[in-house]
PyMOL commands that place a pseudoatom at each C-alpha (Angstrom):
pseudoatom trace, name=CA, resn=MET, resi=1, chain=A, elem=C, hetatm=0, pos=[-82.801, -34.180, -60.784]
pseudoatom trace, name=CA, resn=GLN, resi=2, chain=A, elem=C, hetatm=0, pos=[-79.593, -35.731, -60.984]
pseudoatom trace, name=CA, resn=GLU, resi=3, chain=A, elem=C, hetatm=0, pos=[-77.819, -36.482, -64.390]
pseudoatom trace, name=CA, resn=SER, resi=4, chain=A, elem=C, hetatm=0, pos=[-77.119, -40.042, -64.955]
pseudoatom trace, name=CA, resn=GLY, resi=5, chain=A, elem=C, hetatm=0, pos=[-75.605, -41.004, -68.266]
pseudoatom trace, name=CA, resn=GLY, resi=6, chain=A, elem=C, hetatm=0, pos=[-77.274, -38.015, -69.920]
pseudoatom trace, name=CA, resn=MET, resi=7, chain=A, elem=C, hetatm=0, pos=[-80.813, -38.891, -68.275]
pseudoatom trace, name=CA, resn=GLN, resi=8, chain=A, elem=C, hetatm=0, pos=[-82.277, -36.772, -65.321]
pseudoatom trace, name=CA, resn=GLU, resi=9, chain=A, elem=C, hetatm=0, pos=[-83.239, -39.035, -62.526]
pseudoatom trace, name=CA, resn=GLU, resi=10, chain=A, elem=C, hetatm=0, pos=[-84.754, -37.949, -59.139]
pseudoatom trace, name=CA, resn=TYR, resi=11, chain=A, elem=C, hetatm=0, pos=[-85.612, -40.155, -56.021]
pseudoatom trace, name=CA, resn=ILE, resi=12, chain=A, elem=C, hetatm=0, pos=[-88.835, -39.667, -54.137]
pseudoatom trace, name=CA, resn=PHE, resi=13, chain=A, elem=C, hetatm=0, pos=[-89.294, -41.689, -50.843]
pseudoatom trace, name=CA, resn=LEU, resi=14, chain=A, elem=C, hetatm=0, pos=[-92.336, -43.397, -50.715]
pseudoatom trace, name=CA, resn=GLU, resi=15, chain=A, elem=C, hetatm=0, pos=[-91.912, -45.268, -47.218]
pseudoatom trace, name=CA, resn=GLU, resi=16, chain=A, elem=C, hetatm=0, pos=[-89.010, -45.914, -45.226]
pseudoatom trace, name=CA, resn=HIS, resi=17, chain=A, elem=C, hetatm=0, pos=[-88.064, -48.938, -47.044]
pseudoatom trace, name=CA, resn=TYR, resi=18, chain=A, elem=C, hetatm=0, pos=[-89.077, -48.225, -50.557]
pseudoatom trace, name=CA, resn=VAL, resi=19, chain=A, elem=C, hetatm=0, pos=[-87.970, -45.295, -52.905]
pseudoatom trace, name=CA, resn=LEU, resi=20, chain=A, elem=C, hetatm=0, pos=[-89.380, -44.303, -56.405]
pseudoatom trace, name=CA, resn=LYS, resi=21, chain=A, elem=C, hetatm=0, pos=[-86.820, -43.589, -59.013]
pseudoatom trace, name=CA, resn=ILE, resi=22, chain=A, elem=C, hetatm=0, pos=[-88.162, -41.008, -61.710]
pseudoatom trace, name=CA, resn=ARG, resi=23, chain=A, elem=C, hetatm=0, pos=[-86.724, -40.340, -65.326]
pseudoatom trace, name=CA, resn=LYS, resi=24, chain=A, elem=C, hetatm=0, pos=[-87.948, -38.044, -67.768]
pseudoatom trace, name=CA, resn=SER, resi=25, chain=A, elem=C, hetatm=0, pos=[-89.563, -39.805, -70.707]
pseudoatom trace, name=CA, resn=GLY, resi=26, chain=A, elem=C, hetatm=0, pos=[-90.699, -37.651, -73.823]
pseudoatom trace, name=CA, resn=GLU, resi=27, chain=A, elem=C, hetatm=0, pos=[-93.378, -35.315, -72.577]
pseudoatom trace, name=CA, resn=GLY, resi=28, chain=A, elem=C, hetatm=0, pos=[-93.869, -37.143, -69.049]
pseudoatom trace, name=CA, resn=VAL, resi=29, chain=A, elem=C, hetatm=0, pos=[-91.920, -39.228, -66.578]
pseudoatom trace, name=CA, resn=GLU, resi=30, chain=A, elem=C, hetatm=0, pos=[-91.377, -43.155, -65.658]
pseudoatom trace, name=CA, resn=GLY, resi=31, chain=A, elem=C, hetatm=0, pos=[-89.482, -44.818, -63.340]
pseudoatom trace, name=CA, resn=GLU, resi=32, chain=A, elem=C, hetatm=0, pos=[-89.180, -47.887, -60.937]
pseudoatom trace, name=CA, resn=VAL, resi=33, chain=A, elem=C, hetatm=0, pos=[-89.966, -48.721, -57.606]
pseudoatom trace, name=CA, resn=LEU, resi=34, chain=A, elem=C, hetatm=0, pos=[-87.124, -49.895, -55.475]
pseudoatom trace, name=CA, resn=MET, resi=35, chain=A, elem=C, hetatm=0, pos=[-86.578, -51.448, -52.085]
pseudoatom trace, name=CA, resn=ARG, resi=36, chain=A, elem=C, hetatm=0, pos=[-83.870, -50.067, -50.224]
pseudoatom trace, name=CA, resn=ASP, resi=37, chain=A, elem=C, hetatm=0, pos=[-81.027, -52.357, -48.875]
pseudoatom trace, name=CA, resn=PHE, resi=38, chain=A, elem=C, hetatm=0, pos=[-79.880, -50.739, -45.289]
pseudoatom trace, name=CA, resn=THR, resi=39, chain=A, elem=C, hetatm=0, pos=[-77.117, -53.380, -45.170]
pseudoatom trace, name=CA, resn=SER, resi=40, chain=A, elem=C, hetatm=0, pos=[-75.559, -51.796, -48.273]
pseudoatom trace, name=CA, resn=PRO, resi=41, chain=A, elem=C, hetatm=0, pos=[-76.041, -48.087, -48.230]
pseudoatom trace, name=CA, resn=GLY, resi=42, chain=A, elem=C, hetatm=0, pos=[-76.851, -46.788, -51.640]
pseudoatom trace, name=CA, resn=HIS, resi=43, chain=A, elem=C, hetatm=0, pos=[-77.902, -50.114, -52.996]
pseudoatom trace, name=CA, resn=ALA, resi=44, chain=A, elem=C, hetatm=0, pos=[-81.698, -51.121, -53.469]
pseudoatom trace, name=CA, resn=ALA, resi=45, chain=A, elem=C, hetatm=0, pos=[-83.620, -54.212, -55.282]
pseudoatom trace, name=CA, resn=HIS, resi=46, chain=A, elem=C, hetatm=0, pos=[-85.909, -53.425, -58.303]
pseudoatom trace, name=CA, resn=LEU, resi=47, chain=A, elem=C, hetatm=0, pos=[-89.469, -54.498, -57.356]
pseudoatom trace, name=CA, resn=PHE, resi=48, chain=A, elem=C, hetatm=0, pos=[-91.393, -53.184, -60.524]
pseudoatom trace, name=CA, resn=ALA, resi=49, chain=A, elem=C, hetatm=0, pos=[-91.439, -50.574, -63.394]
pseudoatom trace, name=CA, resn=ALA, resi=50, chain=A, elem=C, hetatm=0, pos=[-93.694, -47.478, -63.212]
pseudoatom trace, name=CA, resn=PRO, resi=51, chain=A, elem=C, hetatm=0, pos=[-95.421, -46.610, -66.330]
pseudoatom trace, name=CA, resn=ARG, resi=52, chain=A, elem=C, hetatm=0, pos=[-95.171, -43.292, -67.957]
pseudoatom trace, name=CA, resn=GLN, resi=53, chain=A, elem=C, hetatm=0, pos=[-97.286, -40.683, -66.371]
pseudoatom trace, name=CA, resn=GLU, resi=54, chain=A, elem=C, hetatm=0, pos=[-97.347, -36.641, -67.203]
pseudoatom trace, name=CA, resn=THR, resi=55, chain=A, elem=C, hetatm=0, pos=[-96.170, -35.619, -64.036]
pseudoatom trace, name=CA, resn=PRO, resi=56, chain=A, elem=C, hetatm=0, pos=[-93.904, -36.628, -61.227]
pseudoatom trace, name=CA, resn=GLU, resi=57, chain=A, elem=C, hetatm=0, pos=[-96.912, -36.148, -58.760]
pseudoatom trace, name=CA, resn=ALA, resi=58, chain=A, elem=C, hetatm=0, pos=[-99.053, -38.627, -61.025]
pseudoatom trace, name=CA, resn=LEU, resi=59, chain=A, elem=C, hetatm=0, pos=[-96.146, -41.216, -60.863]
pseudoatom trace, name=CA, resn=GLU, resi=60, chain=A, elem=C, hetatm=0, pos=[-95.703, -40.963, -57.362]
pseudoatom trace, name=CA, resn=ALA, resi=61, chain=A, elem=C, hetatm=0, pos=[-99.627, -41.527, -56.706]
pseudoatom trace, name=CA, resn=TRP, resi=62, chain=A, elem=C, hetatm=0, pos=[-99.440, -44.524, -58.956]
pseudoatom trace, name=CA, resn=ALA, resi=63, chain=A, elem=C, hetatm=0, pos=[-96.484, -45.857, -57.311]
pseudoatom trace, name=CA, resn=GLN, resi=64, chain=A, elem=C, hetatm=0, pos=[-97.959, -45.477, -53.772]
pseudoatom trace, name=CA, resn=GLN, resi=65, chain=A, elem=C, hetatm=0, pos=[-101.146, -47.199, -54.988]
pseudoatom trace, name=CA, resn=ALA, resi=66, chain=A, elem=C, hetatm=0, pos=[-98.959, -50.276, -56.686]
pseudoatom trace, name=CA, resn=LEU, resi=67, chain=A, elem=C, hetatm=0, pos=[-96.803, -50.544, -53.360]
pseudoatom trace, name=CA, resn=ARG, resi=68, chain=A, elem=C, hetatm=0, pos=[-100.009, -50.998, -51.302]
pseudoatom trace, name=CA, resn=ALA, resi=69, chain=A, elem=C, hetatm=0, pos=[-101.183, -53.671, -53.734]
pseudoatom trace, name=CA, resn=TYR, resi=70, chain=A, elem=C, hetatm=0, pos=[-97.792, -55.255, -53.692]
pseudoatom trace, name=CA, resn=ARG, resi=71, chain=A, elem=C, hetatm=0, pos=[-97.890, -55.488, -50.029]
pseudoatom trace, name=CA, resn=GLU, resi=72, chain=A, elem=C, hetatm=0, pos=[-101.496, -56.963, -49.733]
pseudoatom trace, name=CA, resn=GLY, resi=73, chain=A, elem=C, hetatm=0, pos=[-100.784, -59.544, -52.131]
for i in range(1, 73): cmd.bond("trace and resi %d" % i, "trace and resi %d" % (i + 1))
show_as sticks, trace
zoom trace
């Protein structure tokens, strides 16, 4: 995990255009799903927040399911 302003952050690539940004939150983790901007490396657009889960794996599974629902409309 990377330190960012005293918080640890980790990035998990969900698919080619989407990434999950994870932050430690109390006893678990929370984060946000971002859409990568290939025209501006290092930049991404916030799609939605990912609620606190107990483990990074559970958060990733939630994000994958939410991303499928987002694309399906």
